[in-house]
C-alpha positions in Angstrom: 44.1 37.0 31.0 41.1 34.8 29.5 42.0 34.6 26.3 45.4 33.8 27.2 43.7 30.8 29.6 41.5 29.9 26.4 44.5 29.8 24.1 46.5 27.8 26.6 43.9 25.0 26.6 43.2 25.1 23.0 47.1 24.3 22.7 47.1 21.4 25.6 44.2 19.7 23.8 46.2 19.8 20.2 49.4 18.2 21.8 47.6 15.9 23.5 45.5 14.7 20.2 49.3 14.8 18.0 50.7 12.6 20.8 47.6 9.9 20.8 47.7 10.0 16.8 51.5 9.3 17.0 51.1 6.8 19.0 48.2 4.7 17.1 50.1 2.2 14.8 48.9 1.4 11.4 48.0 -2.3 11.4 49.7 -3.2 7.8 50.6 -6.7 6.1 54.5 -6.7 7.5 52.8 -6.7 11.1 50.3 -9.7 9.8 53.5 -11.9 8.1 55.3 -11.5 11.1 52.5 -12.7 13.4 51.9 -15.3 11.3 55.3 -16.5 11.1 55.5 -16.4 15.5 52.4 -18.5 15.1 53.4 -21.1 12.7 56.8 -21.7 13.9 57.0 -25.3 14.6 59.2 -25.1 18.0 59.9 -22.8 20.6 63.7 -20.9 20.9 64.2 -23.3 24.0 63.1 -26.7 23.0 62.9 -29.8 25.5 63.4 -33.0 24.0 60.7 -35.6 24.3 60.6 -39.3 24.8 61.6 -41.2 21.7 63.1 -38.3 20.1 66.5 -37.8 18.3 68.1 -34.6 17.4 67.8 -35.9 13.6 63.8 -35.7 14.1 64.2 -32.6 16.3 66.3 -30.9 13.4 63.9 -32.0 10.8 60.6 -31.0 12.9 62.0 -27.5 13.8 64.2 -26.8 10.7 67.7 -26.2 12.5 70.3 -28.4 10.9 72.6 -27.3 13.7 71.4 -28.3 16.9 74.8 -29.6 18.1 76.7 -26.7 17.0 74.2 -24.0 18.6 74.3 -26.2 22.0 77.8 -26.7 23.2 76.5 -28.8 26.4 75.6 -31.5 24.2 78.6 -33.7 23.5 77.4 -36.8 22.2 75.0 -36.0 19.6 73.5 -40.1 20.1 73.0 -39.1 23.9 69.9 -37.2 24.3 67.2 -37.8 26.7 63.6 -36.7 27.8 63.7 -33.4 29.4 67.3 -31.8 28.0 67.0 -28.5 26.8 68.2 -27.1 23.5 68.1 -24.1 21.7 66.4 -24.5 18.4 67.1 -21.7 15.7 65.7 -22.2 12.4 67.8 -21.8 9.5 65.5 -19.7 7.3 62.0 -20.1 8.5 60.5 -17.5 6.2 61.6 -19.4 3.2 59.1 -22.8 4.8 56.0 -20.1 5.2 56.4 -18.4 2.4 56.6 -20.3 -0.9 58.7 -18.5 -3.5 57.4 -18.0 -7.2 
């Protein structure tokens, strides 16, 4: 009986070790790039219009040329006001962050 207990303990420890080793994620360059992309984004996905901003300035700042199309609650593009909440989707964020060679 003692041998069976020892073997079962060894199997349990080996199983726990395998589970822990499989849960450890290897930090790769892709993770670093994704982190930089999130960190370097000029605007969040949900954007609150500030005093003096227009859709054109927000579009330039955030890299989203289709703000009006993606925000059906904006009926008149010239009628934006501070506090208006809009959805921002950069058209191609990776091209701004990584220069092509």
